[in-house]
C-alpha positions, 0 to 999 in steps of 0.5 A: 307567674301571671303576665297576662295583666300586662295586656289591660289598657288600665295596667298600673305598675305599682298594683302589679308589683305590690300584687306579686310581693304580697304573698311573699311578705305574708309568708316569708317576709325574710325572703323578699330580696331574693323573690325580688331577684327571682322575679326580675330573672323572670321578667328578663326571659320574658322580655327575651321571649317577647322579643324573639316572637316580635323578630319572627313575626317581622321576618315572615311578614317580610317574606310575604310581602312580594307574594301579596303585590303580586296578588294585587298587580293581577287583580288589577289586570283582571278588573282591566279587563272586565271592563273592556268587556262591559264596554264591548257588551254595552255597545253590542246592546245599543246596536242591537236596540237600533237594529230591532226598534222597529220589529219591536213597536210592530210586536207592540202594536199587534199585542195591543190588536190582539188585547182589543180582539179579545175584549171585543170577543168577551163583549160579544160573549156577553152580549150574547149571554143576554139572550141566552140568560132572557130565555132561562131566567124564567125557569130559574125563577120558578125553581125559587132558588134565590142564589141561582137566580141571583147568579143569573141576574149578575150575568144579565147585569154584566151583559147589559153593560156591554150593551150600553149603545144598543138601540133598545138597551133602556128597554133591556134595563127596564126589564132587568129592574122588573127581574130584580124586583121579582127576586125581591118580592119573592125573597121578602118574606125570608128575608124579614124572617132572617132579620126577625130571628137574628139568623147570621147565616140567612142574613149574610146570604141576603147581603151577598145576594142584594150586593150582587144585584146592587139593591143593598139600600133595599135590604137595609130598608128591610132591616130598619122596618123590621127592628123600627116596628118593634121599637115603635111597639114598645113606645106605643104600649108604654104610652098606652100604660099609667106610667108617668111620661118620665117613666115612660121615656126612660123605659124606653130609652133603656130599650134603645140602648140595649137595642144599640148593644145587641144590634151592633153585636149582630150587625158586626157579623153580617154588615160591612158598616155596622155602626152606621146602620144601627145608628140610622136605625136609632134615627129612624126610631126616633122619627117614627114614633107616634106619638112623638116625644116633642108632643108628648112633652108639650102635653105634659107641661101644659097639664103641669101647673104653672109653678111646676112646668120648669120642674117637669121640663128638667125631670124629663130633660135628665132622662134624656141626657142620661140616655145620651151619655150612656149612648155616648160611652157606648159609641166612643170606642167605636167613633172613628168608624162611624159616619160622623154625619149620622151621629150629628144627626142622632144627637140632634134626634135625641136633643131636639124636642127640647130646643123650643123650650131652650130657647124660651129658657128665659121667659120660663125661668123668668116666670118661674122665679117670680112664682117663687119669690111671689110665696115669700112673705115680706109683711107681717101684722106686727112690726117686729115680725116684718122685720123678722120677715125681711131678714130672713128672706135674704137667703131665700132669694139668693137660694132662689137665684142659685137655683136659677143657676143650676137649672140653667146650666142642667137644661141649656149647658150655659147656653141660655146665660143671657135668658137667665140674666134676663130672669135674675133681674126680673127676680130681683127687681120683684124682691126689692119692690116688694121690700121697698113695699114693706118699707113703706108699710113699717113707716106707717106702722111707726106713724112716721108720715104723722105729726102729733098736735100735742106738745107732750114729748115721749121718747120711743127708740123701738122704731129706731132699733128695729130700722137699725135691723133693716139696715143690717138686712140690706148690708147682708143683701149687698154682701150676698149679691157681690158674691153671688155675681162674682160666683155667677161671673166664674160659673158662666166662664167655666160653663160657657167658655168652651164656646168661645174660640180663640179668634173670636173678637166683637169688633169683627163682623165675622166673629160668630162665623169664625167660631161656628167654623171652628166648631164644625172643625171640633165636631169631627172629634165627638158630635155629643160634646160639640152639640149645641142649639143656640147657633142655628136657634137663635144667632143674635142671642148666641152673638150676645152670649159670645160677646159676654164670654169675651168680656168676662175673659178679658176683664176678669169675673171680679170687674165686670157687673153682670147684674148692674140694675139689681145692684143699683136697686138694691143700693137704692133700697139701703137708702130707703133703709137709711131714711127710715132710721133717720126719720124714726130717730128725727120724728120726735125733733120734728114734732116739736119744731112743728108747733113753733109757728103756733105757739101763742108765746111769740105774740102775746105780751107779759105782765110788766113787759115794758119794764123788762124789755132792757133786761139781759136774755139770760135772765129767760130760761129756754122754753120746754121744746127746746129743752126737750130737743136738746135733751133729746140731741144729747142723749143720741150718741148713748143710743147710736153707739151701740149699733154702730160699733157692734161687730156686724160686718153686714151692718157696717157695709150698709152703714158705709154704703149708705147716705144720710140726708142733710150732709155737711155744708160746703166748707165746713169740717167733717170729722164724723165721716170717720165714726159712724155715730158721729156722722149720724149725729151730725146729720140729725143735728143739721136736720134739727137746726135746718128744720128749726130756722124754717119754723121759726121763719113761719112765725107771724109775730114776735113781741120784744119779750118774745124776741129774746125768748127766742133768742134765748132758744137759739142760743140754748140749741148752739149751746147743745151743738157746741157741747157735742162738737158741732157747729151751728148752722149758718142759717141759724146764726144768721136768724139769731144776728137778725134777732139780737139786732136793735129796731134802729140797727136792723138795716145795718145788721141785715146787710149781708143776710139773705133777704128772705131771712131779713124780710121775715124777721122784720115782718114779725118784729114790726120793723120797717127798713 
């Protein structure tokens, strides 16, 4: 039997009983009762054993209890005795301190005196060494043993420190410096040889020597001079070669980068601050090369043609940026071990040749874009070719604008966005001017300014079809301009947003200062990433950039118009295209109406006029001019509908953005605004009626028959308008009223009509009122 399970924390009686009977049920199912009796007997025996054990253990514990109590009592007494002894010892110590305090003070003073005497003795010994060393230094110098000379000079230097208060201290200093100069002159050939041969052991020796004599800056000067001279020679050889300046820069930058890696590896074995030393070497090299990089840049840009200047500058800048990124990657793992002030100087030395051009970027880009836009033709000899050129120019102008944005980011890292906006405004202004000039040329080709004297009426819809294509081009201009402006806003914020600090506010006079302070704090992280030229180069432009960034961030890139002037100019261009299309349609009507004042019909009497004066007007037919106009207007929907219903988003945008002349009169219903074909038809109809009224008022004389003929013509035109769902204009209705009035009733009919109108009609009808 295994009774150990009774000790488990999770003991379960049922599980234990089931386990005990499990084997018996399998082997001998009929012996379960006897097994249970046996099991109960074993449990009773086990319980008895446990009881006996507990009783025995309790008995032993009772016997041992008095002994434990006695031991605790003894321990308590010993603790009390120890406490009393500690009190006595403490008292003895206090008494001893009181008795010996004066003696200890005397001992301390004696020790101080001893220390001073030792220091004075050492000082006297050091002072005495000066005379001894001065006497033997010449012999040591003759030996040319650098280490021995250095040891002597170090000892003399230590001795001189003890002679500060002596009268000839300054003379001794001069003498010591002269000796150091002699040591330096003696060692200089070996120093140069060690640095040129990259001998680590020799270089370490000289570092030890020059540190001992406080001449480490002079040793570094030798180091810089040796390696700087080699790098300057490389540059001069490159300048004398036939390579382009861009190739020369790349070769030189590769040499500088290789020098960085090799010299860092070598100086780590020699100097304490190798990264700072190699950084200074790079700075001094960039400042020592002749001709300097700024001079080379200026020469190369001056030699370049006007259209290639910016391209040449960008190529050279790319080479410099490539070198800067390579050097940054090399320095980054050890940036914490480097003097960040020197790193900032190096970054400025690398990028400073381009600062004058970066500050002038707006002007450079403006000139470049104007040259390129001037090369895009907008006019051709044939009308259809001119229209095609205008259509193809849209993608070209926005390609130029997008290239300008890319160049701005590459050359200035977004700092010249204000200058870029100025250049883009100049680009679009030039383009709009050329586009408008092309429209004027198209007007002349379509002869829209000429009024034919003949009465021959010929329909020609070619000019209108081409005008609709131009309107679609304007719509594409407006659409792409909106997309470009949105993309430009996003690009500005994503590229230059890093210059805007959280504390900046355009209402604060210290906004720029706060930003610059935050920049200084962040420059402690990585000077390569924090460098920018604009804050010092042009603070006002930098302030404008921050204000623009703040506005974009606050209002959102979709709610701020960066190029409002070009947008307005393009809208005007669209308006001019609408006027061109309108004039091309209205030209035929205008030509017919222009002949009205000169028609002989109005003042020439017909045979039997006196007999026909009382005949009704329906017996008269409309004259040819008004019939031509009516038929032309009735055919307009057929020609307008295909253009305004085609699936062309650009055309739809332009049509909804543009406005036509002769808008609806105040108070009129204008259902045509929902349908562009009806809108165009209404405008042309109102223009026709207005021009017709003006032409009628220019008639000098009307006979009675001519008056009825004119009334017939007006009624015909009114019927045409009704057929098209349009209302005759008030002026036309008023003229009809004045013409229909009998002479004796004219005065009464003229009441409520415009005086100019009634006076003109009365004059032409020879009515006195």
